[in-house]
Phi, psi and omega in degrees: 000148178301125184294340185258012180300335186294338180297310179300320179296321177296321179301318180294322172306312185294312181294322181289327178291321175302312180300313179301324179290321181297328173289321186292317190305313183295326174296316177296325176296318174295319177297314174300323179291317176304313183290324177291328182273353183048049188242027184303319183291343180269358184285151174283169180301320178301315181292322178294323177300316181297315185295318180294316181298311188287326175300310181304310179297324191255347185304319181294346189249333192230146171258327180228092181309327180303320179260309186298331181276005170293345177286357180228097184217160171087205179224193174286357175281309178193143179172190180242130178243104183051044176086350180263123185277123183226145181219144180292139176307325181292333177289323176295316175302314184288319178291324177296319178293316185286323175279351184052039181205158171257112178261104192296318179303326178286315176304322183297330180296342180263355186295319178300305180301324178297315183296312180301321179292322174296330185270313188260354180084201185286053182294331183293317175303321185266337189240338187237324182312115178301335178288336179297317182301314183290321181297318185288318175302315179297328175294322175296320168301324177294318180302318176298317179295319175303318180290332177282356178090010178281148183288068181274114183286143175231057181285155175244129178254186179275118178302332182297342185298326182286339178283332173291321177296321180298309186293322182291326182287332178288315182297319184283330179288324179295321180273335180273333183080008179246147177283077193289342179306321185299337180284338184232007181268109184312320173297321176297314184291322178291318178297319181291315182293326178295316180303310177306317190292321187273311183281329185251335178095019184195170179255153170267184180291343180295331182293326176298316177294319183294316182295331169299324178292325175296320179290322179300316179296327183277319189261348189240301180211144182295124185052034190294328185287317180299313187285326194237342186235320189305122184284332172296317175300327178287321185288322176294323180295321182299313177293329179289345175299331182264013187296147178267327177269119187225138172286123179234158178265131170269100193301331180290346181254353187277136176253012177063035179286337177071016180295323180301318180294319179300315183281343183290110188285348179266005170075021184283176183231067181302327182306323176250030175061025182252093175263305172072185188282354180280342182296132176256015180057032185285349181065012176304317183293323179291325180291323186273352181291114180290351186238014178058042180275351184238133192221156168277139177222148170272112183202147183284335181222158174287154182278148174294169184296126190265004181094179183295148177299142187287351174265353186272167180294320185293320177296320179300321179288332180286000000 
C-alpha cells in the first residue's frame, strides 16, 4: 500500500473538522447570547438543552462565555479563529470592489490565506473548503450512478470560464455596490445556511443554489462548479500558479497505470506531468498510486513531461 495514503485520510479529517466547526459556531453563539441576557429561566426546553450542552463543552476552556467566546466567530468567508481575524481573499476582493475603496484592516485579514496559498497552492480548495467535503461525496455518488448505467455526464468545458465569472463579479460588484460573490460562492453559502438552520430555524435561498451546483456536477461535468464556475476557485488558481509545494511524478517509480488521472476530480493529467495551477494538492493521486511515484516537492515550476514511466511496458519496449 502507498506509504503516503495517510495524507488523504488526514485531509478528510481536516475537511470533516471544518464542517463540524461550522456547525458548532452557531450553537456557541446561541449559548453566548443566552449567557449575556441572563435569561436561562426564560428559555424553552430545547434552548436549555443547547445552553447546558455548550456549557459542558466550553467550561474547561472559558470562564466568561459572554466575552471569551468572541474569539470564535464567523464562517470560512470571514471570521475569527481563536481571536485571529481571517478572511477569504475573495471576500476582500468583492468588498473592495463593492465599496470602491481599500480598507486595510480588512485586507490584512486575507494576507495569511494569500501567503499560505502562494506556498502550498490551492490548499483551501482541497483541504479546508466545506463544499469540497460535500462535492467529493457527491462525486462518489456519481461514480455509483455510472456503475449502475445511469447517464451521468462527464463533459469538459473551458476552464477559463471561471476567470470570466471572477472578472464579471468584480465589475458587477463595482457598479452595484453589493458583494455579489457571496451569493454564488459555496463556502460562504454553506456557512451562512448552517447558521440560518441552527440559529434561525430555517434555510435561505442559498441552499437551493448549492443543491443546483450538486446537480450540475452530476449531470453536466465532474466537479463542474469548482472547475468551471467558482470565482473563489479562479482566484485561488491564479495564486496557486506561484505555489512552492507541488505534487510531482517520480518517473523512475511510475508504471503508467494512469490511476492518478482517473482519480483526479479536476481532470488533470499527473500521468504526463501536467498539474498546472488548477492542482489543489489534495493528495488523491498520491493515495491511489501503487508504486509511490507521486511525491510532494519544493519547486518553483512543474517538471516538463518526463516520458513514460520506467516501470511501464512502453519504457521497457524502448
